[in-house]
C-alpha positions, 0 to 999 in steps of 0.5 A, spaced: 641 459 528 635 462 533 637 469 530 636 466 523 629 463 525 627 470 528 628 474 522 625 469 517 618 469 522 619 477 522 620 477 514 614 472 513 609 477 518 611 483 514 610 480 507 603 477 510 601 484 512 603 488 506 599 483 502 593 484 506 593 491 505 594 491 498 588 487 497 584 491 502 586 497 498 584 493 491 577 491 494 576 498 497 577 501 490 573 496 486 567 497 491 568 505 490 568 504 482 562 499 482 558 504 487 561 511 485 554 514 486 555 515 494 561 516 498 559 512 504 564 507 507 564 499 505 562 498 513 556 503 512 553 500 505 546 497 506 541 496 501 537 500 499 543 503 496 543 510 500 540 511 507 534 515 507 530 514 501 523 513 502 518 510 498 510 511 499 504 509 495 497 513 496 490 511 493 486 516 490 480 514 495 479 508 500 474 505 496 473 504 488 467 502 484 468 495 482 470 495 474 472 502 474 479 506 474 483 506 480 488 511 481 494 511 486 500 516 487 507 513 488 512 518 492 520 517 492 523 522 498 530 524 500 530 524 507 537 525 508 540 532 510 544 532 503 543 531 496 543 525 492 543 522 485 538 516 484 540 511 479 536 508 474 538 502 469 532 504 464 527 509 462 522 505 467 522 509 474 516 506 477 511 500 478 505 498 482 503 491 484 495 489 486 494 483 490 488 479 492 489 476 498 496 473 497 495 472 489 498 478 485 493 479 480 496 486 476 503 489 475 503 495 472 509 494 468 507 488 464 506 489 457 511 495 457 518 495 454 523 500 456 530 502 452 536 501 456 538 508 458 542 508 464 541 515 468 540 519 474 536 524 477 538 528 483 534 529 489 535 535 494 534 534 502 527 533 503 525 533 496 520 528 493 518 525 486 511 523 484 508 519 479 500 517 478 499 510 476 492 507 474 489 500 474 482 498 471 479 493 476 476 488 471 478 481 470 481 478 463 474 478 461 472 485 462 467 484 467 468 488 474 472 484 479 469 481 486 468 486 491 472 486 497 479 488 500 485 488 495 492 490 497 497 495 493 505 496 493 509 501 489 516 500 487 521 505 485 525 501 480 532 504 482 539 501 481 542 497 484 536 495 487 528 496 487 525 500 493 519 497 495 513 502 498 508 501 504 502 496 503 496 499 502 489 496 503 483 499 499 476 496 497 472 495 491 465 497 492 458 497 489 456 502 483 451 506 488 454 509 494 449 514 498 452 520 502 454 518 509 448 520 514 449 523 521 444 521 526 444 524 533 441 520 539 441 519 546 443 513 551 438 507 551 434 511 546 432 506 540 432 509 533 431 505 526 433 505 519 429 504 513 432 501 507 429 499 501 427 491 500 428 491 492 432 494 487 433 492 480 428 486 481 432 483 486 430 482 493 436 485 497 439 482 503 443 488 508 449 486 511 452 491 516 460 492 517 462 496 523 468 501 522 468 502 530 463 500 535 466 497 542 459 495 544 456 502 543 450 500 539 447 493 537 441 491 533 435 489 536 430 487 531 429 487 523 422 487 520 421 486 513 415 490 510 412 490 503 417 495 500 422 496 506 426 493 511 427 496 518 433 495 522 432 497 530 438 499 534 439 501 541 445 505 544 448 502 550 454 507 551 456 514 549 460 516 544 460 515 536 460 509 531 461 509 524 458 503 520 456 501 513 450 497 510 451 493 503 445 491 499 446 484 496 441 481 491 439 474 495 440 470 488 447 473 486 454 472 489 455 475 495 461 479 493 457 483 488 453 488 492 448 493 489 449 499 494 452 502 500 450 506 505 454 509 510 452 512 517 455 516 523 452 515 530 453 520 535 450 517 542 450 523 547 
């Protein structure tokens, strides 16, 4: 009786392991068929679907004139040491999204249609593919968007999952940009900047934005003259400082500057 009981247990265990092995084999086959573009094992499979694919986006410049065409370059790079084939479910291979704060204000693919044409493009180790995409920085009425900081994200619309790039920030600025001026001065030796007081029949308000300062310089006074505004600065530490002055018309929205002037101060 005991021998019969032991044989039954052994038989049950054998059937259980054979069944699991068969099921695992079927699942493994299913995985490979569904993901035939790669030889990686199931335990190594992660999204995005092939390790080592990198997507980056670069703005043509860090500041665009509000209302103008802003151009960005998206790059897809194979960072692996072996060649791969990147799969696409349709003719769309790229996309781009623009944000103002947390709100999406533009998506490049909106309004376009693509045929379903599944295809693949090979990438050798270290090889990249790039595409330029453009955006007209106007609102729905065709007027220039508010000046300020915006964000952009690029997309490589691969299969089975779209790859997302890094997030880049850029500025929409005023129509008039004065070439950067370099000023050399000495420690504790005050210097002045003379700026126009009026532009296009508007009285201007000049606002300063430091790129880096670390208390190296500070403003000590502002004088309003009949046609100009004079700002006095005092250098307090040795090094360099970069800042930008934006000219705002005092009777209009403060997001609409008319002019930008950039400076680099070398304190010796």
